[in-house]
N, C-alpha and C positions, 0 to 999 in steps of 0.2 A: 570508602570503606574504613571503618574504625580499625586502628592497629591493635595488636594484642596488648601493647603497653598502655593503651588508652581505650578501655572497653566502652562500647557505645550502647545503643538501645538494644533490648532483648525482647523477643516475643515469647510469652509464657504459654499461651494457648488461645483458643477461640471457641465460642459456642454459637451454633447456628440458630438464627431467629426465624427467618423466612426463606423458602427456596421455591424456585419454579424450574422451567426447562432450561434456562440459560444463565440465571443469576442466583446468587445466594447472599442474603443479608446476614452477616455474622457480627458478633461483638468480640473483639480481640482484647486480650489483656497483655500489657507490656510493662517493662521496667526501664526507667531512664538511667543515664550514667550515674546519677546520684542515689540510685536505689529506690526511687519513688515509683510506686505501682499506679498505672492508670489504664483506662479503657477507651477504645475507639470503635465506632460502628463502621463496618467495611462492606462494600459490595464486591463479592467475588464474581468474576466474569469468565466465560469460556474463551474470550478473545475474538478478534474480528479481522477482516481484511478490507482494503479499499483498492480500487483500480483506477489508474489514469489512462483511459482509452485514447490513444493518439492516432488521429487520422493520417492518411498517407501524405497529405500536404504538409504535415509536421507543423501546422500552424493552428490547428483546431483540436479540441478534445470534446468528448461526449460526457455530458453530465445528466443527472436526473433531477426532476423537481417533484418532491413528494411531501405529503402532509406529515408533520411531526407533532404528535399529540401533546408532548410535554410543553411545546411552545405554542400550540394551537395556531399554527400557521404552516405554509408550505416552505420548504427549504431547497435551495439549489445546491446540489452536492455531487460528489463522485459516486459512482456505483459502489456499493459496499454491503457487507453483511456479516452476520455472526458465524463463527466456526462451531456450529451446533450439530454437525454430522459426525458421529463417533468415528474416530480413526482418520478423519480427513485432515490432510496437511494443508498449509496455508495456500500453496500454489493451486491446488485442486479447488479449494474453496473460492479463490479469486476467479478462476475460470468459470465456476458455477454461477457466481454472482454476476459476472460480465454477461453471460448468456441470459440469465433470468431477467436482469434489469434493463439491459440495452439491446439484447438480441444479437450479440456479437461473440465471435471466438477470435483468439489471438494466435498468430503464427509464432510470435515471440512474447514471452512474459518475463520481465526483468524485476528482480527483487530490489526495491529502492530503500528498504530499511523499515524499522518499526519504532513505535513510540507508545508510551502510556498516556491514555486519553486524559485522565484527571486523577493523578496519584494522591490527591488529598483525601479521596474517599473510596476509590476503586482500583483494582489491579487489572482492569481491562487494558489489553495491549493490542494495537492495530498494526498489521503489516501491510505496507503499501507496495503495489506493483505497477510497472509501466507496461501497457499492452500495445503491441505494434503488429502490423500486418493484419488488420481487422477484416473479418469476413462475416457476412450475414448468416444467422442461424435461426432467427425468430425468437421473440420473447416468450417467457413462461412465468407469468406473474403469480406471486404467492401472497395472500393476505389482502386486506381491504386497501391499505395504503398503496401497495404496488399495483393493484388493479386500476387505480386512478393516477398512477405515476405517468409523467411525460418525460421524454428524452429531448434534451436541448443541446445544440451545438454551440460551443463557446470558443471564441478566438483567444489564443494564448496572449496575443498582444494587448487584449483588453482586460485580461483577468485581474490584474492588480488594481485597475481602476474600479472593477466591480467590488473588490474587497474594500477599497477605500470608501466607496459609496455606501457600503453596508448591504449590498445586494448578495454577496457571498459572505456568510457568517459562520459556516461550518468549519470547525477546526481541522478535521481530517482532510478536507478538501484543500484548505490553504496549505497544510503541511505536505500533502501528496503532490500538489502542483509544484511547490518549491523544490522538493526532492527530484521530481522529474525534470524540471528545467535545469537544475544543477547537473544532472547526469548528461542531459543532451548537450549542454555547453562544454562539459569537460571531457566527454567521451573521446574525441579525436586525440587529445593530448595524452590519454592513457592507453592508446592502442598503437603505440609506436612499434611494438614487437609482440607478436602472438605466436605461440608454438602450437602446431597441430600434431597431437600425439598419434592419431590414427586417421584413417581415410573414410571412416563411417559417417553416418548422418550427423554426428556431433560436430565433426570438423566442418561439414557443409553449413551447419547452423551457425557456427562461430564466424565463418567467412561471410555469410549473408549478413550477419549483424554488423560486422566491421564495415562492409560495403555500404549498408544503410546509414551508419553513423558518419563514415568518412566522406561520402559524397554529398551528405546533407548538411554538413557543418563546415564553415570557413574554408571551403575549397580543398579540403584534404583529399588525397588520391590514394587508392590502394594500388601499390606498385608490384605486388607479387602474390599470386595464389597458386599453390601447387599442392596436390593431394597424394603424396606417395611417401610412405615411411614417416619420418619426423621432418617436417618442413616448416617454413615460417613465412609470415606475411608482414610487410612493413607498410607504414603510411607515411607519405611525404606531405609536409605542410606547404 
């Protein structure tokens, strides 16, 4: 961020050129630090979500292969979609896309972070989620591409070879898997001490999550689970 002592770029305004249900093409007018006025064409976007559906063996994820018209080819990618339902928050959108595209619902959905897809021309921002505890609910395809979409099981141990070979070329998929692998690798080290504030379902959900992470990574063990008042659970490496 530019400091007050060193003013940076300023946006003066923008005018809309084209709009549809989920994007707007606008021309923005800006001033650079030297006072020069310039224009840039920008695609305004509602935002999107993507989901890393992790199977119970913790070694495979579910991806989809669908036709992408701009590339005129099919692309292997994570289930994802636009946040085009008014008032819908990212987690709800992620659960909707998971059900629509791969026919699954998740017992636990963890926010992995977000990123701007291509900030050189659009403000589209994608939020990634890790989905665990998958259950079958049946797919509900929307649109021509989704009707012909296929679901594919991908081994995490082979994922980066697929990227290097050019089989996986989708940016959100590469970023999403990288974020998921980082969380899965670091989770036990960050769960040394967790406080349970109450004994409701939230506490049980946190405990279940700790158990899944701890027993699935590097031999960590959950050493204490108690649900009365304010209690704590510890993990031993």
